[in-house]
DOTOR-509210 format. One record per residue (C-alpha): residue in one letter; x, y, z. Coordinates in Angstrom, 2 decimals, always signed. Last residue first. Layout:
+---------+---------+---------+---------+
| residuo |      px |      py |      pz |
+---------+---------+---------+---------+
|       A |       X |       Y |       Z |
...
+---------+---------+---------+---------+
***
This chain:
+---------+---------+---------+---------+
| residuo |      px |      py |      pz |
+---------+---------+---------+---------+
|       Q | -133.71 | +201.29 | -167.79 |
|       G | -133.34 | +198.96 | -170.11 |
|       E | -131.21 | +195.59 | -170.26 |
|       G | -132.17 | +192.88 | -172.84 |
|       A | -130.36 | +194.61 | -175.61 |
|       V | -126.94 | +196.01 | -174.42 |
|       I | -126.05 | +199.54 | -173.61 |
|       P | -122.99 | +199.98 | -174.23 |
|       S | -120.72 | +201.37 | -170.82 |
|       P | -121.07 | +205.58 | -171.28 |
|       S | -117.43 | +206.92 | -172.91 |
|       Y | -115.52 | +209.58 | -170.48 |
|       K | -113.08 | +212.41 | -172.12 |
|       I | -112.74 | +211.28 | -175.61 |
|       T | -109.70 | +213.27 | -177.05 |
|       E | -109.61 | +214.33 | -180.44 |
|       K | -106.42 | +216.28 | -182.52 |
|       M | -107.12 | +218.19 | -185.97 |
|       E | -103.55 | +219.51 | -186.66 |
|       I | -104.12 | +222.58 | -189.47 |
|       V | -102.30 | +223.54 | -192.36 |
|       V | -102.58 | +226.35 | -193.68 |
|       C | -102.49 | +227.96 | -197.10 |
|       G | -101.65 | +231.12 | -198.83 |
|       G | -101.92 | +234.54 | -200.61 |
|       G | -103.55 | +235.46 | -197.08 |
|       K | -105.13 | +232.38 | -195.32 |
|       R | -106.36 | +229.54 | -197.49 |
|       R | -107.40 | +226.51 | -194.39 |
|       V | -106.12 | +222.61 | -194.45 |
|       K | -107.43 | +221.15 | -192.06 |
|       A | -106.00 | +217.48 | -190.98 |
|       D | -106.87 | +214.88 | -189.37 |
|       N | -105.59 | +212.38 | -186.93 |
|       G | -103.82 | +209.32 | -186.94 |
|       R | -100.08 | +210.07 | -186.54 |
|       K |  -99.07 | +209.33 | -190.27 |
|       I | -102.04 | +211.38 | -190.87 |
|       I | -100.15 | +214.36 | -189.05 |
|       A |  -96.81 | +213.25 | -190.92 |
|       E |  -98.87 | +213.03 | -194.36 |
|       I | -100.42 | +216.46 | -194.22 |
|       A |  -97.05 | +217.80 | -192.63 |
|       E |  -95.32 | +216.62 | -196.43 |
|       I |  -97.63 | +217.92 | -198.30 |
|       T |  -97.48 | +221.84 | -197.59 |
|       K |  -93.75 | +220.98 | -197.41 |
|       K |  -93.65 | +219.74 | -201.47 |
|       D |  -96.49 | +222.56 | -202.27 |
|       L |  -99.92 | +222.88 | -202.76 |
|       M | -101.24 | +224.48 | -205.08 |
+---------+---------+---------+---------+
***
């Protein structure tokens, strides 16, 4: 089961707006903070505009 420290770490990550991944490691678990950065986002295609 998850202990209090693990749950607090997960809650802190979620409050920052990131995803948390929990994985088993040995006899316990490890919490990984998942950050994704958008490097480029093309402009949206508007109806009526073709290529």
